[in-house]
PASEBA-1860 file (N, C-alpha, C; in nm, 3 decimals):
! residues 160
1> MIGFSFME> -0.003/2.166/0.641/-0.110/2.127/0.549/-0.027/2.019/0.473 ~ -0.111/1.912/0.434/-0.067/1.784/0.375/-0.037/1.834/0.226 ~ 0.089/1.818/0.169/0.123/1.846/0.031/0.045/1.735/-0.062 ~ 0.055/1.782/-0.190/0.023/1.704/-0.297/0.106/1.568/-0.312 ~ 0.241/1.590/-0.321/0.328/1.488/-0.325/0.312/1.383/-0.210 ~ 0.275/1.420/-0.087/0.244/1.340/0.013/0.123/1.250/-0.017 ~ 0.012/1.312/-0.063/-0.107/1.235/-0.100/-0.075/1.148/-0.215 ~ 0.011/1.186/-0.315/0.044/1.100/-0.423/0.114/0.981/-0.377
9> KLLDNIPL> 0.220/1.005/-0.296/0.284/0.884/-0.251/0.193/0.793/-0.165 ~ 0.120/0.850/-0.085/0.041/0.764/-0.006/-0.053/0.661/-0.093 ~ -0.122/0.733/-0.210/-0.200/0.663/-0.289/-0.107/0.560/-0.386 ~ 0.007/0.590/-0.389/0.102/0.474/-0.464/0.145/0.367/-0.366 ~ 0.112/0.369/-0.244/0.144/0.259/-0.140/0.047/0.141/-0.168 ~ 0.090/0.049/-0.247/0.011/-0.072/-0.300/-0.051/-0.145/-0.176 ~ 0.055/-0.174/-0.083/0.017/-0.274/0.037/-0.098/-0.191/0.117 ~ -0.075/-0.072/0.141/-0.162/0.011/0.225/-0.307/0.005/0.151
17> LSAAFAFV> -0.303/0.045/0.030/-0.444/0.032/-0.036/-0.508/-0.086/-0.053 ~ -0.420/-0.202/-0.075/-0.492/-0.336/-0.063/-0.548/-0.363/0.073 ~ -0.477/-0.324/0.171/-0.546/-0.357/0.319/-0.676/-0.265/0.339 ~ -0.669/-0.135/0.288/-0.780/-0.061/0.296/-0.897/-0.109/0.205 ~ -0.877/-0.151/0.089/-0.973/-0.201/0.016/-1.033/-0.342/0.070 ~ -0.964/-0.424/0.124/-1.007/-0.548/0.198/-1.088/-0.506/0.312 ~ -1.053/-0.439/0.384/-1.116/-0.371/0.508/-1.248/-0.327/0.481 ~ -1.259/-0.229/0.377/-1.405/-0.184/0.338/-1.484/-0.286/0.279
25> LAQFLKPV> -1.442/-0.360/0.194/-1.516/-0.471/0.111/-1.563/-0.563/0.236 ~ -1.478/-0.605/0.331/-1.533/-0.692/0.427/-1.658/-0.625/0.514 ~ -1.620/-0.496/0.544/-1.729/-0.416/0.618/-1.853/-0.427/0.537 ~ -1.852/-0.371/0.400/-1.973/-0.399/0.321/-2.037/-0.516/0.317 ~ -1.957/-0.630/0.329/-2.025/-0.767/0.306/-2.098/-0.810/0.426 ~ -2.068/-0.765/0.548/-2.119/-0.784/0.677/-2.280/-0.777/0.668 ~ -2.344/-0.659/0.621/-2.486/-0.641/0.620/-2.538/-0.725/0.488 ~ -2.469/-0.724/0.391/-2.519/-0.821/0.252/-2.515/-0.960/0.314
33> ISLYLGNG> -2.436/-1.004/0.389/-2.449/-1.158/0.426/-2.570/-1.167/0.534 ~ -2.579/-1.066/0.620/-2.682/-1.089/0.722/-2.821/-1.074/0.634 ~ -2.835/-0.997/0.530/-2.951/-1.003/0.455/-2.975/-1.136/0.384 ~ -2.872/-1.198/0.324/-2.870/-1.312/0.262/-2.909/-1.427/0.355 ~ -2.875/-1.417/0.478/-2.890/-1.533/0.582/-3.046/-1.513/0.642 ~ -3.112/-1.402/0.592/-3.241/-1.378/0.612/-3.279/-1.307/0.768 ~ -3.164/-1.232/0.801/-3.163/-1.150/0.924/-3.184/-0.997/0.902 ~ -3.215/-0.973/0.755/-3.252/-0.838/0.727/-3.108/-0.767/0.711
41> WKWRYLTT> -3.120/-0.646/0.654/-3.008/-0.552/0.636/-2.994/-0.464/0.758 ~ -2.867/-0.489/0.808/-2.825/-0.418/0.946/-2.722/-0.327/0.910 ~ -2.782/-0.180/0.919/-2.684/-0.074/0.859/-2.577/-0.080/0.966 ~ -2.581/-0.089/1.098/-2.477/-0.089/1.204/-2.355/-0.187/1.159 ~ -2.382/-0.288/1.091/-2.286/-0.377/1.061/-2.166/-0.315/0.953 ~ -2.208/-0.202/0.908/-2.116/-0.113/0.816/-1.989/-0.082/0.894 ~ -2.026/-0.052/1.022/-1.910/0.027/1.114/-1.878/-0.059/1.236 ~ -1.935/-0.176/1.259/-1.910/-0.233/1.387/-1.802/-0.360/1.356
49> TGGMPSSH> -1.762/-0.390/1.469/-1.652/-0.507/1.480/-1.751/-0.623/1.497 ~ -1.668/-0.738/1.473/-1.753/-0.863/1.490/-1.818/-0.888/1.356 ~ -1.870/-1.026/1.337/-1.945/-1.061/1.232/-1.868/-1.117/1.117 ~ -1.940/-1.144/1.003/-1.887/-1.228/0.911/-1.872/-1.139/0.775 ~ -1.757/-1.117/0.723/-1.626/-1.172/0.743/-1.551/-1.074/0.846 ~ -1.439/-1.135/0.890/-1.352/-1.035/0.986/-1.280/-0.943/0.908 ~ -1.317/-0.812/0.913/-1.254/-0.699/0.856/-1.104/-0.708/0.883 ~ -1.072/-0.709/0.996/-0.941/-0.703/1.072/-0.854/-0.812/0.988
57> SAAAAALT> -0.902/-0.919/0.992/-0.837/-1.034/0.931/-0.812/-1.020/0.780 ~ -0.923/-0.975/0.720/-0.907/-0.917/0.565/-0.790/-0.819/0.554 ~ -0.801/-0.724/0.615/-0.701/-0.614/0.614/-0.554/-0.667/0.645 ~ -0.540/-0.751/0.743/-0.407/-0.807/0.775/-0.364/-0.893/0.668 ~ -0.447/-0.988/0.622/-0.394/-1.080/0.516/-0.362/-0.988/0.379 ~ -0.451/-0.902/0.342/-0.431/-0.829/0.227/-0.290/-0.753/0.229 ~ -0.266/-0.705/0.342/-0.142/-0.620/0.371/-0.009/-0.731/0.341 ~ -0.030/-0.835/0.415/0.075/-0.935/0.427/0.106/-0.983/0.280
65> VSVGMTRG> 0.010/-1.025/0.205/0.024/-1.084/0.086/0.083/-0.976/-0.018 ~ 0.028/-0.853/0.001/0.080/-0.729/-0.082/0.223/-0.707/-0.062 ~ 0.262/-0.710/0.076/0.405/-0.691/0.109/0.493/-0.797/0.049 ~ 0.444/-0.920/0.067/0.517/-1.051/0.027/0.528/-1.039/-0.136 ~ 0.435/-0.973/-0.223/0.458/-0.969/-0.355/0.535/-0.852/-0.407 ~ 0.538/-0.752/-0.332/0.609/-0.627/-0.355/0.741/-0.615/-0.279 ~ 0.776/-0.660/-0.171/0.899/-0.662/-0.105/0.968/-0.788/-0.089 ~ 0.898/-0.908/-0.133/0.948/-1.040/-0.129/0.928/-1.107/0.013
73> ISSTEFAI> 0.901/-1.228/-0.001/0.881/-1.320/0.106/0.992/-1.338/0.229 ~ 1.116/-1.293/0.177/1.228/-1.311/0.244/1.270/-1.163/0.311 ~ 1.175/-1.045/0.294/1.220/-0.931/0.351/1.168/-0.918/0.493 ~ 1.214/-0.840/0.563/1.175/-0.813/0.713/1.025/-0.752/0.715 ~ 0.991/-0.675/0.620/0.872/-0.626/0.626/0.756/-0.736/0.615 ~ 0.777/-0.829/0.523/0.696/-0.943/0.517/0.682/-1.018/0.643 ~ 0.800/-1.037/0.711/0.796/-1.133/0.832/0.726/-1.046/0.937 ~ 0.732/-0.910/0.943/0.668/-0.832/1.054/0.511/-0.840/1.021
81> CVFLSLVI> 0.473/-0.842/0.882/0.326/-0.849/0.850/0.278/-0.985/0.886 ~ 0.347/-1.086/0.871/0.305/-1.220/0.906/0.282/-1.243/1.037 ~ 0.381/-1.205/1.123/0.360/-1.219/1.275/0.252/-1.131/1.327 ~ 0.232/-1.004/1.270/0.136/-0.922/1.332/-0.005/-0.971/1.274 ~ -0.029/-1.016/1.147/-0.150/-1.076/1.105/-0.177/-1.183/1.201 ~ -0.091/-1.280/1.232/-0.124/-1.393/1.314/-0.183/-1.326/1.445 ~ -0.108/-1.230/1.519/-0.145/-1.178/1.641/-0.288/-1.127/1.628 ~ -0.330/-1.051/1.524/-0.442/-0.989/1.490/-0.557/-1.098/1.492
89> MNDAMNVR> -0.534/-1.194/1.437/-0.634/-1.296/1.398/-0.655/-1.381/1.522 ~ -0.544/-1.427/1.599/-0.573/-1.468/1.716/-0.644/-1.388/1.826 ~ -0.621/-1.257/1.819/-0.687/-1.177/1.912/-0.843/-1.172/1.885 ~ -0.869/-1.164/1.761/-1.007/-1.147/1.701/-1.064/-1.284/1.754 ~ -1.016/-1.400/1.728/-1.079/-1.528/1.769/-1.086/-1.571/1.908 ~ -0.985/-1.527/1.976/-0.989/-1.574/2.112/-1.016/-1.476/2.197 ~ -0.929/-1.374/2.222/-0.957/-1.258/2.326/-1.101/-1.180/2.322 ~ -1.113/-1.121/2.184/-1.225/-1.046/2.159/-1.343/-1.127/2.166
97> YETGKQAE> -1.336/-1.250/2.089/-1.454/-1.328/2.100/-1.506/-1.391/2.242 ~ -1.413/-1.395/2.322/-1.433/-1.442/2.470/-1.500/-1.319/2.546 ~ -1.447/-1.199/2.515/-1.496/-1.096/2.574/-1.649/-1.060/2.542 ~ -1.675/-1.093/2.413/-1.828/-1.091/2.370/-1.920/-1.181/2.448 ~ -1.853/-1.307/2.470/-1.924/-1.402/2.547/-1.951/-1.361/2.697 ~ -1.840/-1.305/2.743/-1.857/-1.250/2.893/-1.953/-1.141/2.878 ~ -1.963/-1.040/2.791/-2.066/-0.960/2.789/-2.214/-0.995/2.796 ~ -2.217/-1.105/2.709/-2.362/-1.186/2.723/-2.409/-1.217/2.861
105> VLNRWSEI> -2.312/-1.263/2.933/-2.345/-1.311/3.073/-2.378/-1.188/3.166 ~ -2.267/-1.080/3.156/-2.292/-0.977/3.214/-2.432/-0.896/3.183 ~ -2.465/-0.899/3.070/-2.593/-0.834/3.024/-2.712/-0.908/3.093 ~ -2.703/-1.048/3.083/-2.805/-1.129/3.151/-2.827/-1.103/3.287 ~ -2.706/-1.099/3.369/-2.713/-1.075/3.506/-2.774/-0.934/3.542 ~ -2.731/-0.818/3.437/-2.778/-0.693/3.455/-2.930/-0.684/3.457 ~ -2.991/-0.772/3.356/-3.135/-0.787/3.354/-3.193/-0.847/3.483 ~ -3.134/-0.945/3.524/-3.179/-1.013/3.643/-3.177/-0.907/3.769
113> LSALHTNG> -3.062/-0.850/3.794/-3.065/-0.754/3.902/-3.158/-0.648/3.877 ~ -3.180/-0.603/3.765/-3.279/-0.491/3.728/-3.422/-0.544/3.771 ~ -3.454/-0.657/3.747/-3.575/-0.704/3.773/-3.593/-0.739/3.918 ~ -3.483/-0.780/4.002/-3.492/-0.790/4.146/-3.503/-0.662/4.206 ~ -3.445/-0.559/4.172/-3.454/-0.431/4.229/-3.546/-0.338/4.150 ~ -3.684/-0.364/4.168/-3.763/-0.284/4.089/-3.789/-0.146/4.145 ~ -3.744/-0.108/4.260/-3.746/0.021/4.307/-3.662/0.120/4.248 ~ -3.563/0.076/4.176/-3.473/0.163/4.102/-3.348/0.180/4.155
121> QFSPTSFK> -3.289/0.093/4.241/-3.180/0.076/4.306/-3.071/0.043/4.211 ~ -3.119/-0.031/4.106/-3.028/-0.081/4.010/-3.068/-0.070/3.861 ~ -3.003/0.006/3.777/-3.030/0.021/3.632/-2.962/-0.074/3.555 ~ -3.024/-0.135/3.458/-2.942/-0.218/3.369/-2.841/-0.169/3.279 ~ -2.734/-0.243/3.261/-2.633/-0.190/3.177/-2.617/-0.306/3.048 ~ -2.598/-0.242/2.939/-2.584/-0.343/2.832/-2.458/-0.322/2.756 ~ -2.372/-0.435/2.746/-2.243/-0.435/2.690/-2.265/-0.483/2.558 ~ -2.174/-0.425/2.476/-2.175/-0.487/2.318/-2.108/-0.629/2.318
129> TMIGHSAI> -2.196/-0.736/2.254/-2.165/-0.855/2.276/-2.106/-0.898/2.133 ~ -2.119/-0.838/2.018/-2.060/-0.866/1.897/-1.919/-0.797/1.873 ~ -1.825/-0.862/1.932/-1.685/-0.788/1.952/-1.583/-0.866/1.862 ~ -1.576/-1.007/1.884/-1.482/-1.075/1.818/-1.556/-1.168/1.707 ~ -1.471/-1.281/1.684/-1.515/-1.353/1.573/-1.498/-1.494/1.593 ~ -1.578/-1.571/1.530/-1.557/-1.726/1.534/-1.444/-1.756/1.437 ~ -1.396/-1.867/1.432/-1.293/-1.929/1.357/-1.329/-1.915/1.208 ~ -1.444/-1.945/1.167/-1.491/-1.941/1.031/-1.503/-1.799/0.979
137> QVIAGAIL> -1.522/-1.692/1.065/-1.524/-1.559/1.025/-1.379/-1.509/1.017 ~ -1.293/-1.550/1.093/-1.163/-1.507/1.071/-1.103/-1.573/0.955 ~ -1.123/-1.687/0.921/-1.076/-1.776/0.808/-1.148/-1.695/0.679 ~ -1.263/-1.678/0.683/-1.329/-1.598/0.565/-1.260/-1.459/0.535 ~ -1.230/-1.398/0.651/-1.172/-1.257/0.628/-1.031/-1.270/0.568 ~ -0.961/-1.376/0.624/-0.821/-1.407/0.567/-0.832/-1.427/0.416 ~ -0.915/-1.516/0.386/-0.925/-1.553/0.235/-0.972/-1.449/0.155 ~ -1.072/-1.375/0.198/-1.109/-1.243/0.127/-0.982/-1.154/0.116
145> GLGVGSLH> -0.917/-1.142/0.232/-0.783/-1.040/0.210/-0.682/-1.094/0.131 ~ -0.659/-1.229/0.127/-0.577/-1.274/0.041/-0.611/-1.261/-0.107 ~ -0.729/-1.272/-0.145/-0.773/-1.250/-0.277/-0.761/-1.108/-0.310 ~ -0.826/-1.015/-0.225/-0.815/-0.870/-0.257/-0.660/-0.819/-0.264 ~ -0.575/-0.849/-0.164/-0.446/-0.805/-0.178/-0.360/-0.867/-0.290 ~ -0.393/-0.986/-0.330/-0.320/-1.050/-0.453/-0.370/-0.989/-0.567 ~ -0.512/-0.973/-0.591/-0.545/-0.918/-0.711/-0.518/-0.759/-0.716 ~ -0.528/-0.686/-0.624/-0.495/-0.550/-0.623/-0.346/-0.528/-0.660
153> TYLRVFHG> -0.255/-0.601/-0.599/-0.114/-0.593/-0.602/-0.075/-0.638/-0.761 ~ -0.131/-0.744/-0.792/-0.096/-0.787/-0.929/-0.149/-0.693/-1.021 ~ -0.264/-0.630/-1.025/-0.315/-0.550/-1.111/-0.228/-0.406/-1.120 ~ -0.195/-0.371/-0.995/-0.115/-0.233/-0.983/0.037/-0.262/-1.028 ~ 0.112/-0.372/-0.991/0.245/-0.401/-1.014/0.253/-0.424/-1.179 ~ 0.181/-0.533/-1.232/0.198/-0.580/-1.365/0.117/-0.531/-1.459 ~ 0.017/-0.448/-1.418/-0.077/-0.397/-1.521/-0.118/-0.248/-1.485 ~ -0.035/-0.183/-1.411/-0.052/-0.067/-1.361/0.014/0.058/-1.453
END
């Protein structure tokens, strides 16, 4: 059983909470932005990867700035956060984005094969296409994370 002191210590971890707040806020903003752009409210955007802004980038940036503010920018922890944040953002923008593009092509071929084999020899498969992010989605997530991480850390450290 998890003790009260464990939970208290966990809730006192400012960088962890900064990252969590940024992630949740980014996820909540996805359907709001979809609605604003005229695409309607999409409930699934609350729990899906991909889209605007990148919640992974927001969390990584919030964690990094919060660690920088609490442990110092010359700390090993900050160096680790910077490096891993860059890896996360690169992955979201390149690897996962390209995977989504490949899924679009596979889905189209699946539709074509299904139409050609009308006797049921082939059943179409649909792969998730909204997996990664464009550069602007990653940048927006990073800016959101820097703001959330800075504000949360400042309020907790200097006004907590």
